[in-house]
Every structure is written in structure tokens, then in C-alpha cells.
N, C-alpha and C positions, 0 to 999 in steps of 0.2 A: 928400801923398806925391808924390814925383817918379817918373814911370814912363817907361821905355823900352820900346817895342814892337818886336819882331823877328818878322816873318812875311813870307813871299814872296808872299802873296796881297794885292793892293792893296785889294780890297774888305774883307778882314778887318782890315787896318791902319786903314782909314777908319772901319769900324764900331767898333773898339775905341777909337780916338782920340775919336770923338764920344761914345760911352757913358761912358768914364772921365772925360772933361772935364765931362760933365753931372753927374757925381757929386762934383765938386770936386777930382778928382785933376789934377795937372799933368803932361801928356804932354810930355816934353822931347825926344823924337825917335822916329822910326819907320824901321826898317831893313828891307830886303828880302832880305838875304843874311847868312850867318854870319861871313864873314871879317873884317868891321870891328867886331864887337860889343865886343871888349875895348877897342879904341881909343875907341869911342864912350862906353863907361862911364867911362873916364878923363877924357874931355872934358866929358861932360854930367852926371856925378855923380848917376845915378838912385838911388833907394832900393829900387826894385823893377823887375825885368825880366819882361815878358810874352814868353816865349820859345817859338817854334814848334819842333817836332822836325825835320821834313824841310825843310831849307834848302839853297839853293845854297852851295857853298863848304865849309861845315862843318855837321855835324848837331848838333841841339840838345843831345844828351846830352854830347857832347864839350865844347861851349861851357859847359854847366851845370857840369861838373866844374871847368873853369878859373875860372869866376866864383867858385865856392865856395872854391877854393884861394887866389885873389888878393884877393877881396873878400867875406869871410865875413859881413860885416854887411849885404850886399845880398840881399834875398829874390828868389827866382825862381818865377814862376808858369808851370809847364810846360804847353804846349798842343799837342795833336796830333789828327790824324784817323786815325792809324795804329791798326790792330787787332792789331799785333804782340803775341804773348803775353808777359806779364811786363813790359811797358814801364812801366806805372805803378809797379811795385815797383822797377825799375831807376832811374827818375827820383827816387823817394823816397830810395833808398839813396845816390844821387848828391847829394842835398841839396835837392831841390825843396821849396819851402815850400807849394806847392799844385799841383793838377793839374786840367786841363780837357780833356775829349775832345770834339772837333768831331763833329757840329754841337751847339752849346749855345745856351741862351737867355740873355737879358740878366740875368735874375735869378740864374742860375748864376754868371755872371761876378762880379756884385756881391757875392753871398754868399761866394764863395771869396776874393775880395779882402778882405772884412771879416774873415774867419777868419784870413787871413795877417797882416793889420794887428794884430788883437787878440793873436795869438801873439807878434809882435815887441814890441808895447807891454808885454805882461805880462813878457816876458823882460827888457826894459829897466828895469823897476822894481828890478832887482837893483842898479842903480847909485845908487839913492837912499839916504839915510842909514839905517843899520841899524834905528834905533829906530822908523822909520815902516813897516817891513815887517811881514808877517804874523807872528803868534806861531808858534814852531817846532811842527811836527807832533810828536805823541807818538811815543815809541820803540816798535818792534814788541814785542808781548807773546806771540807764538807760541813754542811750545816750541823751545828751542835758539837763539832770536833774542836779540841783545844788548838789554839794557834799562838805560839810564843813570839815575842818580838826579838829582833836581832838574830844572833847566831846560836841561841840556846838549843841544846840538843834535845830531840824527842826522847822521852823516857820510856822504859819498857820493863815489864815484869814477866818473868819466864816461869811457867808452871808445868811441871812434868815429874812424875814419880821416878823417872829413869835419870840417874845422874849423868850418864854418858850423853844423853840428848840435851840435858840442860847445859852441859859443858860445851857441846857443839853449837847450840843456839847462841849462847853467850858470846862465843868467839865470833860467829858470823855477824851477829847484830852489832857488836862493838866495832868490828871491822867496817861495817856500813855506816858508822857514825851515830848509833843510838847509845844512850846511856842506860845500862842495865842497873836499875836501882834496887831490885829484889828478885829472889828466886823462891819457889815454893814447890812442895812435893805432893800436895793434895788440894782438893777443892776448898776445904775450910781455911787452909793457909792462904789460898788465893784470894778469898774474900777479904781477909784481914789485910793482905798486902795491897789490894785494890783500894780499900778504904783509907789506908795510911798514906799511900803514895800518889793516888789519883794519876796513874801513868797515862802517857799518850796512847800506848799500845800494850795489850796484855796477851801473851801467847799462852793458850790454855789446852792442855792435853785432854783428850776425851776420856780415856780409861785410866782411872786412878783409884787407889784405896781411900777409905773413909768417906770421901765425897767425890764423885766423878765430875768431869767437866761440864756435861750437859745439865746435871743437877745444880752445879754451882753457878752456871752462866747467868740466870736471871737475878741471882743475888749479887753477883759482881756488877751487872748493869745498874742495879739499884744503888749499890754502894758507890759507884763511880760512873755516872751516866755519860760522861764525855769520853771515856776510854773506849778505844776501838779494840774489841775482843776478837782474836784470831784463833780458831781452833787448830790444833795440831793432832793429826790422826793418821793411822795406817789404814783405816776403814773409810773409804770414800763412797760408800753406798748412798743411793739417792735419799733413803730415809734419814740417815744421819745428817747429811748436808741440809735437807729441808728442815729438820728439827732444830738444828743449830741456828739456821737463818731466822726461823720463826721466834727463837728465844733471844735474838738480838746480836748474834755473831756477824761480823763484817766480812767473813771469808774463812778460808782454811788453808793450811800448809800440809802437804802430804809427806809422810815418812816413807822411806828414808829421806831426810832433809837434803836438799840440793841448793847450793848458793845462788845459782842463776834464778831459780824459781822464787826464792825468798826475796832477792833483790827486786825482781820484776813485780812481785806482789806488793812490796812496800811502796815502790814508785807509783803504782796504780792507786793504792790506798791513800797515799799522801797528796795525790793530785786529782782526786775525785771530789 
């Protein structure tokens, strides 16, 4: 994997470069400020960016959003020493594939990178021939949930304003045997997609422009009552979870998205 490091601390850049190189990763560059990151990505073509939050020029969250908009196939490992409340959730919602809080140990870095790589590799399996993928997951059997006959694939709609997260979820869900019939970037589009496709499952981001997930949720349930709506969020506060459940959500998936969690959640959903 080709990695670009962005951190204003020279010692941190050197430490990460040495550690990642020792693990077989290729460090293609190391930057000390935020202004040149996008140009460096175009020039160096990294597959992953280790991105500090507090940088001269531009802050990491702003850069993260632009990376995910322009290069959704690139993973970002977000790194910070900041104790600002809600920062991890903000980074996750902005599309961070992983998160590290300074100070951290070498094992934490290696483990988080392996988790990011495993997630991307699993998602990429969606591009292999269909006959080599996993057998489709069974249809839900809960009261009121749709159940198809034979081997018909469960259908799914993915709703998230972040193109990187949509790409990742599409790959993971396709690899697990679900048929992604539509994608949307805001709540209004989600309602239309639910009405048009009546999907088995709809993955719904909480924080979106135009109409957020919690605002759209009751209208989605009304438009497609048999659809199991699953919230996708970096904010797992009790208030959000309870509000979503009260509005009809069947559960939630936490960002950054991890394959094992998604697979286990779907198995539980489809067998309850």
C-alpha cells in the first residue's frame, strides 16, 4: 500500500515513516502542512493518507472532506492530539477510514492500518465475478419484513452524502450477496428511492444536507413499510440511538465501517 503522511510534527513524520516502512508499506511522501495535500495526492497517487487534524494552512477535517469528494477510493487514517468533544464522530461522518488519538503506540498504528486495509480489500471483492462471491444472505423473517422465494437476493439502498462511504458500503454489501439497487446522497433522495424500489434494507446516514436521516426516517418507513432501515453514523450517543429506534430504525452501523460488524449485524437482522 502506498501511503502519504501529513503531520506538522517532524518527529511524528519520521516515526510514522520508519514504522510503516518496516511493515512493508511504501511511504510516497511526508508533508508538514495542509495546503499542498490535494496536489500531492494527484502527483504521488497514494492509496491511504495518514492525516493530522491540526495543520498549518488547512485543518484536517476540511482536507478529509475534499479527499473523500475528489478521491473516494483513497482511505484516510485521521490522527489527532485534540480532545475536542465529538471530533472522532465528525471525522467518521466525514469519511475517515480509521482514527488514532495521540499519543499512541506502534501496535495501535499497525492494528488500525490492518483494519483499514481489510475493510478496503473486502469491499474490493465486489468487483470479482459474481459466481465467486459469497452466497446471498437469507431474507429477513421478522414479522412484516419481506421474504422472497428461492435464491432471490435481498435488495438494498445506500444513503450517505459521502461518496467514499457509499463506495465502501456498496462493495461490502455486494460482497455479502446483497443487490444494491440504488444510492442516494440526502434524505429527499432516500425517500424517493425507498418508494421506487421497496428495498429489503436501506442504510441511512444520520447527518446529511437538505434532509437528514432522522428527519427522513419516518417518511421512508411510510413510503416502504416493509423495508428494514439501518442508521449509519459516527455518533452513537444514547439520544441518537433512542430517537432512531423510536422513529422505526431496526438498528445502526457505526462509522468507520468494519466488515465483521456489518456482516454480523445483517445476519442478526435477517434471522430475527
